[in-house]
Structure formats: structure tokens, C-alpha cells
PASENU-531358 format. One record per residue (C-alpha): x, y, z; residue in one letter. Coordinates in steps of 0.05 Angstrom, whole numbers, plus 5000, padded with zeros to 4 digits. Each point is the difference from the previous one (the first is absolute). Layout:
PASENU-531358
XYZA
...
//
This chain:
PASENU-531358
341491860836M
501949335029L
496349414970E
498249765069L
495650615008S
496149904935F
494249655034E
498950595045H
500750534946A
494050344967S
498449894927D
502750694985E
506549865037E
501049344963L
499050344933L
504850565019A
505149485023A
499549644934Y
501150654961V
506050145045S
503349354982G
497049455042Y
497149514949P
497349525053R
495650565026A
495749934937L
499649255010E
497550125071A
494950494975L
497449544946L
499549425049L
496150445048R
495350254946R
499249354960R
493249825028D
497650724991F
502150014927I
497049314987W
493350175033S
499350664964L
501949714933S
494849455009L
494650515016K
501750394937F
500649394955L
495949445031G
504849474975N
505649685040A
504649904940T
499250724977L
500850245072A
506649625004E
502350334936E
497950695025A
503749875065M
506449854963Q
499150624957E
498850435062A
506349735032S
504050194938I
496750684998A
501750125073L
507249824985F
500350484941K
496150585031R
502749985071A
504150644989H
493750364977Q
496649975067F
501050695032K
495749915061G
494950534979D
494549475005S
499049395043K
504149404980F
493749584999T
496650484952T
506149954955W
499749255004M
492649984984Y
501550394937Q
505649534979I
495949375012V
493950294964H
504050214939N
503549324996C
493349645008A
496950404944M
506149874955D
499249255012V
492450044988A
501250324932R
503949394978K
494049545004Y
493149974972R
494650035053K
496949364974S
506549635013D
500550205073V
497149535052H
497850325065V
503249625057D
494750085053V
503249475045D
506450425003Q
496250615023Y
500550045075T
497350705014E
494749965054T
493650384989F
494850175051S
493549644984V
493649915040E
500049244996D
506949765017Q
498349294977S
499750274930D
506450405005E
504149584951I
494650014947T
499050745009S
507550134994R
500449604936Q
494050374971A
503150675015V
506749804971M
496749774935K
495850634995A
505950445017L
503849724940M
494250164954E
499550755013I
504150544966D
507449955020P
500350735022D
493949915044Q
502949365028R
506650345017A
496450565037A
495849515040L
506049575016V
503950595026L
494550375037V
495349455024V
504649405008M
506750335015E
497250585040G
503550574964L
496950685003S
497350304936V
506050474998E
504949425007E
496549614946A
500150624957S
507650055007T
500849264988T
495949984936L
502050694975G
492950264992V
496050545036P
496549845066A
493350124967G
501649464949T
501549515057I
493350165032K
496349894934S
503649354986R
498449745070C
492750184992S
499449714930R
504049395020G
495549845059K
493950084957A
502949534948A
501749505054L
493050035028A
497149854932T
504749414988L
499049715069L
492550044994S
500649514942E
504149525042L
496350095067D
494950555011P
501649995075R
507150264986L
497750624963S
495450275054Q
502350685026G
500250225072N
496050575029S
505650504985Q
500949804928G
493850344971N
503750604973S
505249594963E
498050174930G
501850745001K
506449904962G
497549474952S
495250324953G
494049945045G
500849265013N
497249905070Q
502649305009T
503149965069S
506749685018A
500449255008P
498449785071I
505849514994V
504750605011L
496850075068G
502650545046S
505450184949E
494550354960N
499150525055H
507450174996E
499650114925V
494050465007E
503950405051N
506250034956R
495750214941E
497350595039G
492849804987G
501049924925Q
//
């Protein structure tokens, strides 16, 4: 593959070109996916310094594992798995109390009813997200924020689809509880969130309203769980 065509090649083609002996193809792929890796790492870790470290680890992992990609899954699913694993490896190096949540670095836009409060709401969600169980956070990041299906998240995290559904349900309930302490307005559920507690031990707390329309998508992906 000619280097001039790298910018028009798919992710899969770039990876295949690198494995076939074109080292600059991987450089092109990493440059293309840099923002994706950074944003995902930040969502998993909540800290810019740790996200930077995870991004470096993910780049190294991609270099080492390029030949392992066989095309039997989406490249993006494979990348989600690599970034998540690297982020968790980085997280294990630090005590939770030593990690500062960089809310100002978090640029994910949430749908909120009062747009004038959008920044405050986003910061509250980021702080609460970092407080819940890491497995639940990973499921919410992938399904709610990244838009993966339950099946794709299942493949990424290496757990059954039912476990993903349960983690999403429990994670949203945990978020609602935490957000109610910061701002009760953020924990109010919408009209379709009343059945949320089915997978969370009878907890009927509905999903945070700060997730807006994204919540409907999760409920659909969860198949009513």
C-alpha cells in the first residue's frame, strides 16, 4: 500500500498494511485514533495524567498486538478492549484517594433540560461516575456514552450480555443516588425510567436525567432489563 493512500484507508486496512511491512501505516492509524483513545481513557479514569499514560500504553499494545487482529470482530470493538484493559492497568497503579478528577478536561456533552447548567451538570456526572464501581462505570461508558450494543460491550469486556445489562442498571442506580446528593434535579428519572430497578436487587431508582435521551437507548439495548 502506498503511503499516499493511508489517509483514505480504513482502520483495518492500515493495520493490515502495518503487519505486511509498512510501519508508517501504524503511525497513521494512531494519529487518526489519538483523540478517540484519549477521550475513552479519560472516561474510564477521570484524570488527564492517567489518561495520557493509558493512551501511551494503548499505543504500545496496538503495536505489539497488531498481528493478533484477525478481523472476526469490528476493529473499533478490538480497540475498545485494548483501551479499557490499558486504562484498568493504569488505574491499579494508583490509590483512588490519590487521583484527582479533572472535570475541566471532560468535554463529553450531555443532554440536560436546563442548558445554562450544562457545565455544572457535566462536572457532577463526571465526579459521580468516578465514584461508582469500575465495572459498572465501564459498562455505562461503553453502552450509554459510546453507544455500543450490549453484545459489543459484552465482547469488549469479556463478560456475558446479562452481566452488562446488570452493570448498566446498577451503575445508573448508583449514579442517581450520588447525583441526588450533589443536585437532586440531576437524579430525577424520565417517564420511561420507572422500571429501571429490575436488575438491581429491587432498587427502583431511575436513571439520571442528565443522561437525557441516551437513557432511552440504553433501555432499548438492555431489552427492558
